[in-house]
N, C-alpha and C positions, 0 to 999 in steps of 0.2 A: 504494500500500500504506500503510495507516495505521500509527500507532505500535504498537498492540497486535499487529498482524500481523508487523511487522518485528521486534519484541522476541521473538515466538515463533520466527520464522525464525532469529534469532541465538542462541537459547538452547541448541540441540542441536548435535550434531556434523555434521549433514547440512544442506546448503544447500537452502532451499525457494524455488522460483521466484518471482521478482518480475516479473509480466507487464506492468507499466506501461511498460516500455521497448521493447516490440515495435512495429515500424513497417514500413510499406511502403517499399521502396527508391524514393528520389526519381527516380532515373534510369530505372527501369522499374517502373511501378505494379503489375505482376503479381508482382514479387518481394517476399517477406516476409523480414525479418531478425529473428532471434531471438537477442539477445545472451546470452552465457553466464550472466549474472545472472538471466535469464528462464527458466532451466532448473533442474530438480532435480538436484543433484549429491550422490551419496552420499559422505560424509566431506568435503564442500565447505566446512564451517565449521571444520574442524580444520587448523590451520596446519602440522601435521606432514606433511600429505598434499597440500593444495591452498593456493595463495595467489592473491589477487586482485591483478592488475597493471594499470597504466595503459599503454596502447599509445602509441607515438610518433605524432606528427602524420602522418608519412609512412605508417606502418602503418595508421592510421585512414583515411586517404584511399584506401589500397590495398584494404583488406578491408571497410570500412564499419562497423567497430566501434571503440569507443574504450577498451574494457577487455577483459581476458581472464582466464581461470582457468588458472593454471600448475599443472600436475600435478607435484608433487615426486616422490612415490612412493605406490603403492597396489597391493594385489593384488586388490581388489574394485572394479572400475570399473563405475559405473552412472550414466549421464547421461540424463535423460528430459525430455520436454516435451510440450505439447499446445496446440492452437489450434482455435477453432471454425471450421468451414468457411465461415462468413460472412465471414471475413477475405479469402477468395478470391472476389472479386466477378466471377464468370465469366459471359460471354454464352452460352457453349456448353460442352459437356463438355470438360474440360481435364485432361491428365495432368501432374502435378508431380513434381519430384525434390527430395529432401532432401539438402543438402550440409553436412557438418561442416567448418568453417573452422578448420584446425589448423596448427600449426608445430611440427615436431620439432626439438628443440635438439640441438646437437652431441653431447651426452652421453646422448641418449635411450637407454633400455634396456628390455628385456623384451617388445618388440613382435614378436620372432621366434618365440616359443615356442608361443603358442596363438592361434587366430583370435578376432577381436572380432566379436560378433554385433550387427548393426544391424537394428532392427525398425521397421516402420511399420504402424499399424493405423487403419483408418477404418471405422466402423460394423460392427465384427465381422470385416472382411476384413483379414487380416494378411499381410505379406510379411516374409521374413527373409533377410538376406544375412550370410554368415560369410566373413571373410577376414583373413589375417595382414597387419599394417600395416608390416612390416619394410621393404618397398620404398619407402615414403614417407619413411622415416628417412634414406635416402640423400641426399635434398635437405634437409640440415639448415638451420635458421634461414630457411626459405622458407615463406611461407604457401601452403597447399594446400587444395583443396576435395575432400573425400572423399565420394563418393556413398553415402548410407546407405539408399537405397530410393526407392520412388515410390508415388504414390496418384493416384486420379482423382476429380475433383469435377465433379458435374453442376450445371447451372443450377438455382438455387433449392434446392439440396440442403442439408438441415440435418444437423448432426452435429459430431463432434470428431475431428480427426486427432491421433494420438499417435505419438511417435517416440522412439527411444532407442538408446543405444550401451552394450553390456554385455560384461563378461567376469567372471563370478562363480564359475566352476567350478574354476579352477586355483589353485595357490598361488604362481604366478609373479608377481613384483613388476614393475611397469611404471612408467615415469616420464619426466620431462624433456620434457613436451609442453605447449604452450599452446593452449587452446581459446578462440577469440574468440567463437564463436557458431555459429548454423546459418542457412543461406540456403535458402529454399524458392522454387523458380521453375519456370515451365512447362518441360516437357521439349521439347528441340529435336528436329526431324526426325520 
């Protein structure tokens, strides 16, 4: 991202994705890691709502990300991203799953009241999952991978896969979560 793009990204209240840090997982070339900074985060530039934090070396080795976005509090959560399907160099048709790598802190709140909507869209085909994240809060300060949907890529297929996590309809405040990023990997079984 050049200086003008970064200045524009930092000038408003919303974080605009910096895709330069997206990589394939060294341990498994089929896995793609999308760090939190490579996502669009509504209110992500406003320190009243989100903060960028450095993860410890132990956490970095564990989850594969060195930074995270700490959600302090927000009642409108919208985190989105997109990747070209060319990132998934498949030899045959492959189904992928999108995982949000998150850690609920001990004082996490607001995750019991309304479901969070997870969307995945590829070339007009969209899947939506809705569920309440309260059960993930029970394991506080532990990194968890929350499945946000799936999509299928065919050999030599062109397109863009879009994914997102939303809760924009209620007035419930949610907070005390760290989002390290998203992992996209082939579905097992």
